[in-house]
C-alpha positions as CSV (number, residue, x, y, z in Angstrom):
1,M,56.3,68.8,87.7
2,N,55.1,66.4,84.9
3,W,58.4,66.1,83.1
4,P,57.3,63.7,80.4
5,A,54.4,66.0,79.6
6,R,56.7,69.0,79.3
7,Q,59.2,66.8,77.2
8,Q,56.5,65.9,74.7
9,Q,55.2,69.5,74.4
10,L,58.8,71.0,73.8
11,D,59.4,68.0,71.5
12,Q,56.5,69.0,69.3
13,G,57.1,72.7,69.6
14,L,60.7,72.5,68.4
15,L,59.8,70.1,65.7
16,A,57.1,72.5,64.2
17,V,59.7,75.3,63.7
18,R,62.8,73.2,62.9
19,E,63.2,75.1,59.7
20,L,64.1,78.3,61.8
21,W,66.8,77.0,64.3
22,H,68.4,74.2,62.1
23,P,70.0,76.1,59.3
24,Q,73.4,77.5,59.9
25,P,73.8,81.1,58.5
26,F,77.5,80.6,58.2
27,R,77.0,77.7,55.7
28,E,74.0,79.1,54.0
29,L,74.0,82.4,52.0
30,Q,70.3,82.9,53.0
31,P,68.3,80.6,55.0
32,A,65.2,79.1,53.4
33,W,62.9,80.7,56.1
34,C,63.7,84.3,54.8
35,K,61.2,83.7,52.0
36,R,58.4,82.6,54.1
37,W,58.8,85.2,56.7
38,P,60.1,88.2,54.7
39,A,59.1,90.9,57.2
40,L,61.3,89.1,59.8
41,D,64.1,88.9,57.4
42,R,63.8,92.7,56.8
43,H,63.7,93.6,60.5
44,L,66.6,91.4,61.4
45,L,68.9,92.9,58.6
46,S,67.9,96.5,59.9
47,L,69.2,95.8,63.4
48,S,72.2,97.9,64.5
49,E,75.5,96.2,65.8
50,D,74.4,96.9,69.5
51,E,70.7,95.5,68.8
52,S,72.4,92.4,67.1
53,S,75.0,91.7,69.8
54,W,72.2,92.1,72.4
55,F,69.8,89.5,70.9
56,N,72.8,87.1,70.0
57,D,73.8,87.1,73.6
58,N,70.3,86.9,75.0
59,S,68.3,83.8,73.8
60,E,65.1,84.7,75.9
61,A,65.2,88.2,74.3
62,A,65.8,86.8,71.0
63,L,62.9,84.4,71.1
64,G,60.7,87.2,72.4
65,L,61.7,89.3,69.2
66,L,60.7,86.3,67.0
67,S,57.4,85.9,68.8
68,D,56.6,89.4,67.5
69,F,56.5,87.9,64.0
70,L,55.5,84.3,65.0
71,P,53.1,84.4,67.9
72,S,53.2,80.6,68.5
73,L,56.9,80.7,69.6
74,A,55.7,82.1,73.0
75,D,54.7,78.6,73.9
76,I,58.3,77.5,73.3
77,A,59.6,80.2,75.5
78,C,57.2,79.0,78.3
79,M,58.2,75.5,78.1
80,A,62.0,76.4,78.0
81,R,61.8,78.4,81.1
82,L,62.7,76.7,84.3
83,P,62.6,77.8,87.9
84,Q,65.5,79.0,90.0
85,R,66.2,76.1,92.5
86,A,66.1,77.1,96.2
87,S,69.4,77.2,97.8
88,Q,70.4,76.9,101.5
89,P,73.4,78.6,103.3
90,L,76.7,76.4,103.6
91,A,77.1,75.9,107.0
92,R,80.6,74.6,107.5
93,R,82.5,76.4,104.8
94,R,85.9,77.4,106.0
95,S,87.9,80.5,104.8
96,F,90.9,78.2,103.4
97,W,88.6,75.6,101.3
98,D,88.9,77.5,98.1
99,W,92.7,77.5,97.6
100,E,93.8,77.6,94.0
101,I,90.2,78.3,92.6
102,P,89.6,81.0,90.2
103,G,86.9,83.4,91.5
104,R,84.2,82.5,88.8
105,K,84.6,78.8,89.3
106,R,84.4,79.2,93.1
107,E,81.1,80.9,92.8
108,Q,79.8,78.2,90.5
109,I,81.0,75.4,92.9
110,E,79.5,77.5,95.9
111,A,76.2,77.9,94.0
112,F,75.8,74.3,93.0
113,A,76.5,73.2,96.7
114,A,74.0,75.5,98.2
115,V,71.3,74.1,95.8
116,A,72.2,70.3,96.1
117,R,70.7,68.5,99.0
118,G,73.1,66.2,101.1
119,G,72.0,63.2,103.0
120,A,73.7,60.6,104.8
121,Y,75.1,59.0,101.7
122,P,78.8,58.9,100.9
123,V,79.5,61.2,97.9
124,L,81.2,60.4,94.5
125,D,82.4,63.6,92.8
126,W,82.3,62.5,89.1
127,C,85.2,63.9,86.8
128,G,86.1,66.1,89.7
129,G,89.5,67.4,88.7
130,K,91.2,68.6,91.8
131,G,88.2,67.8,93.8
132,H,87.1,71.4,94.6
133,L,83.4,70.5,94.7
134,G,83.9,67.3,96.7
135,R,86.2,69.2,99.2
136,L,83.5,71.6,99.8
137,L,80.7,69.0,100.3
138,A,83.1,67.0,102.6
139,L,83.3,70.1,104.8
140,D,79.7,71.2,104.5
141,W,78.0,67.8,104.5
142,Q,80.4,66.0,106.9
143,V,80.4,62.9,104.7
144,P,83.3,60.8,103.2
145,V,84.0,61.8,99.6
146,H,85.6,60.2,96.6
147,S,86.7,62.2,93.6
148,L,87.3,60.6,90.2
149,D,89.2,62.0,87.3
150,V,91.1,60.9,84.5
151,D,94.0,63.4,85.0
152,A,96.5,61.8,87.5
153,G,98.3,65.2,88.1
154,L,95.0,66.7,89.1
155,C,94.3,63.8,91.4
156,A,97.4,64.3,93.0
157,A,97.1,67.9,93.4
158,G,93.6,67.5,94.8
159,A,94.9,65.0,97.3
160,V,97.1,67.6,98.6
161,L,94.5,70.1,98.9
162,A,92.3,67.7,100.8
163,R,95.0,66.9,103.4
164,R,95.4,70.6,103.9
165,A,91.8,71.0,104.4
166,V,91.8,68.0,106.8
167,V,88.7,66.5,105.0
168,D,87.7,62.7,104.4
169,Q,88.4,62.9,100.5
170,Q,90.0,60.1,98.6
171,F,91.0,60.3,94.8
172,I,90.5,57.8,92.1
173,H,92.6,58.1,89.1
174,A,90.3,56.5,86.3
175,D,88.8,57.1,82.9
176,A,85.0,57.7,84.0
177,L,83.8,56.1,80.6
178,R,85.8,52.7,81.5
179,V,86.1,52.5,85.3
180,E,84.7,49.5,86.9
181,G,82.9,49.5,90.3
182,W,82.0,53.3,90.0
183,P,79.5,54.6,90.9
184,Q,78.4,52.5,93.8
185,F,75.1,51.4,95.1
186,G,73.8,53.9,97.9
187,Q,76.2,56.8,96.9
188,Q,75.2,60.4,96.2
189,V,76.9,61.3,92.9
190,V,77.6,65.0,92.0
191,A,78.9,66.3,88.8
192,L,79.6,69.9,87.9
193,H,79.9,70.4,84.1
194,A,80.6,67.0,83.1
195,C,80.7,67.1,79.4
196,G,78.5,65.1,76.8
197,E,78.9,61.2,77.1
198,L,80.6,61.6,80.6
199,H,77.4,62.9,82.1
200,R,75.1,60.6,79.9
201,H,77.3,57.5,81.0
202,L,76.9,58.6,84.6
203,V,73.2,58.8,84.4
204,R,73.0,55.2,82.8
205,Q,75.5,53.6,85.2
206,G,73.9,55.5,88.2
207,V,70.6,53.9,87.5
208,A,72.2,50.4,86.8
209,R,74.1,50.4,90.1
210,G,71.3,52.0,92.3
211,V,72.8,55.2,93.4
212,A,70.7,56.8,96.0
213,A,70.9,60.3,94.7
214,L,72.3,62.2,91.8
215,D,73.1,65.9,91.3
216,L,74.3,66.8,87.8
217,A,74.9,70.1,85.9
218,P,75.4,68.9,82.4
219,C,77.6,70.7,79.8
220,C,78.9,70.1,76.1
221,Y,76.0,68.0,75.2
222,H,77.7,67.4,71.7
223,R,80.6,65.5,73.1
224,G,80.3,61.7,72.4
225,V,77.6,62.4,69.6
226,E,78.7,60.9,66.4
227,T,76.0,61.9,64.0
228,N,72.5,62.3,65.6
229,Y,71.8,62.4,69.4
230,Q,70.3,59.1,70.9
231,P,67.7,59.9,73.5
232,L,68.1,57.9,76.7
233,S,64.3,58.2,77.6
234,G,63.2,56.4,74.4
235,P,62.2,57.6,70.9
236,L,61.1,61.1,70.4
237,E,59.9,62.8,67.1
238,L,62.5,65.4,67.0
239,T,66.1,64.4,66.0
240,L,68.9,66.5,66.9
241,T,72.2,66.4,64.7
242,R,75.6,66.6,66.6
243,D,75.5,70.5,65.4
244,D,72.1,71.1,67.0
245,T,73.5,69.7,70.3
246,R,76.4,71.9,70.0
247,L,74.1,74.9,69.5
248,A,72.8,74.5,73.0
249,V,76.3,75.4,74.5
250,T,77.4,78.2,72.2
251,E,76.2,81.2,74.6
252,T,79.0,82.9,76.5
253,V,78.9,85.6,79.0
254,T,82.6,86.3,79.7
255,A,84.1,87.8,76.5
256,N,85.6,91.2,77.0
257,G,85.8,94.0,74.3
258,R,89.2,92.7,72.7
259,E,87.8,89.2,72.4
260,T,84.7,90.4,70.9
261,R,86.6,92.3,68.2
262,L,89.0,89.4,67.4
263,R,86.0,87.1,67.2
264,D,84.3,89.4,64.8
265,Q,87.4,89.6,62.6
266,A,87.9,85.8,62.6
267,L,84.2,85.4,61.5
268,A,84.6,88.0,58.7
269,W,87.8,86.8,57.4
270,K,86.7,83.2,57.4
271,L,83.4,84.4,55.4
272,G,85.6,86.2,53.1
273,F,87.6,83.1,52.3
274,D,84.3,81.1,52.0
275,A,83.2,83.5,49.5
276,Y,86.5,83.3,47.6
277,R,86.2,79.6,47.7
278,R,82.5,79.4,46.5
279,Q,83.6,81.7,43.5
280,S,86.6,79.2,42.7
281,G,84.7,76.1,43.1
282,D,81.1,74.8,42.9
283,G,79.3,77.6,44.9
284,D,78.3,75.4,47.9
285,Y,79.8,75.6,51.4
286,R,82.5,73.0,52.2
287,N,83.9,72.4,55.7
288,F,87.4,73.2,56.3
289,K,89.7,72.6,59.1
290,S,89.9,74.9,62.1
291,V,92.1,78.1,61.4
292,P,95.3,78.7,63.7
293,D,95.2,81.7,65.7
294,R,98.5,83.0,64.3
295,W,96.9,83.2,60.8
296,L,94.2,85.5,62.3
297,R,97.0,87.7,63.8
298,A,98.5,88.3,60.3
299,S,97.1,90.6,57.5
300,F,93.9,89.3,55.5
301,A,96.3,88.9,52.5
302,E,98.7,86.6,54.6
303,F,95.5,84.8,55.9
304,M,94.4,84.0,52.5
305,Q,97.7,83.1,51.3
306,A,97.8,80.6,54.1
307,M,94.1,79.3,53.5
308,T,94.4,79.0,49.8
309,C,97.7,76.9,50.1
310,R,96.2,74.7,52.7
311,E,92.9,74.2,50.7
312,N,94.5,73.8,47.4
313,L,92.9,76.8,45.7
314,P,94.6,79.3,43.4
315,P,96.4,82.1,45.3
316,A,94.5,85.5,45.5
317,S,96.1,88.7,44.2
318,A,96.2,91.9,46.4
319,R,93.3,93.3,44.5
320,V,91.2,90.1,45.0
321,C,92.2,90.1,48.8
322,V,90.8,93.6,49.3
323,E,87.6,92.6,47.5
324,F,86.9,89.4,49.5
325,E,87.9,91.0,52.9
326,A,85.1,93.6,52.2
327,A,82.7,90.8,51.0
328,G,83.6,88.8,54.3
329,W,82.6,91.9,56.5
330,Q,79.5,92.3,54.5
331,R,78.3,88.7,54.9
332,R,79.4,89.0,58.6
333,H,76.7,91.6,59.0
334,A,73.9,89.3,57.6
335,V,75.3,86.2,59.4
336,M,75.2,87.8,62.8
337,R,71.6,88.9,62.2
338,Y,70.4,85.6,60.8
339,S,72.2,83.9,63.7
340,I,69.7,85.7,66.2
341,V,67.1,83.3,64.9
342,R,69.1,80.2,65.6
343,H,70.5,81.5,69.0
344,A,66.9,82.3,70.2
345,F,66.4,78.3,70.5
346,R,69.6,77.6,72.3
347,R,67.9,77.2,75.7
348,A,64.9,75.4,74.6
349,I,67.2,72.9,72.9
350,E,69.3,72.6,76.0
351,V,66.1,72.1,78.1
352,W,65.0,69.4,75.6
353,L,68.3,67.7,76.3
354,A,68.0,68.1,80.0
355,L,64.6,66.6,79.9
356,D,65.6,63.6,78.2
357,L,67.9,62.8,81.4
358,A,65.2,63.9,83.7
359,V,62.5,61.6,82.0
360,Y,65.0,58.7,81.9
361,L,65.7,59.1,85.7
362,G,62.1,59.4,86.3
363,N,61.2,56.1,84.5
364,A,63.8,54.3,86.7
365,G,62.0,55.2,89.8
366,Y,63.7,58.5,90.8
367,A,62.0,61.6,92.1
368,V,63.5,64.4,89.8
369,D,63.8,68.2,90.1
370,L,65.2,70.4,87.4
371,G,65.9,74.1,87.4
372,S,68.8,76.6,87.4
373,F,71.4,76.7,90.4
374,C,72.8,80.1,89.5
375,P,72.2,83.2,87.4
376,R,73.3,83.0,83.6
377,Q,75.8,85.7,84.2
378,L,77.8,83.3,86.3
379,T,77.5,80.5,83.8
380,P,75.1,79.8,81.1
381,R,75.4,76.2,81.9
382,N,73.4,76.7,85.0
383,L,70.8,73.7,84.8
384,L,71.0,71.6,87.8
385,L,69.2,68.0,87.6
386,S,68.6,66.3,91.1
387,A,67.3,62.7,91.4
388,H,66.7,60.9,94.5
389,L,65.3,57.3,94.7
390,S,61.6,57.7,95.8
């Protein structure tokens, strides 16, 4: 695969439609693109709750919907689609290797290990927590493993599990962003869901220190980004803000009905407060601090009392609370439907970020493979970047 060419094509494609995915409907009463594509605007606002939920939870389907109105988006859908990586059976997995691992996490670890290709290299499990992935690889690949994590408690618990499994696994208690001497020349480094700057630092240090191979499933790309994302592979035309990079990881597949209802209520109440604040102030959106969960478990009137007190706004009467709770639910209807447009580009932006890492490694002399290691139903963060010195 020509990763630099794919990167340039996706960079240009996303830049051309930035006005669609960059606006945040929570902050804007009506995104500017609504006037340019009124038919799309009308169609989105006509969607039922079930249709809205479906498209918000399925980026590829949402991008297909948008392509009916903007046919050129089909090219972005193509560039954002990556293949499923080939897997192989785990030969030496033992029944007791998965002590203390929740079921979904265990499946993710097994899927990652089945796709990553082990060699004769010692392994470094980067930001490995209790070392579950490293323990499985020590069993399956029969190589010595070091697991590095900043949490001393997790390292101690992992060492106990390693002794019980009788594997060659040592633990390094250290901050991955400040540790000296790791990774090391000739190692194979693995990292399952290392967040933000933790995976970018690993890639930079891995290249600088000559690791033999690297298998990385990135996560939380916005962590460590102050204002704008700084590409590792060199200048690109598209600039992503921190909020843009956060968009790449907003998809979830595990929320149950109760969690969904609470999420919808929280959104409506925050929008109701925002409407009240706009009426009481200058009319523009202003950031406010995160809302404590206990405020969202009270009544809307109590929620408003707490919010107006914290944000130094005039208190709202009972009648005003009724009015703005209704306004919040009404705005939620529009926000959820306008969010479909933004969410349609989640995967494309994530692939853009992953391609930045892939091209950087390719430029450093590594042979690179990029694709998914498991179905999105197991985890939406299912991209696996593998690099081996060629």
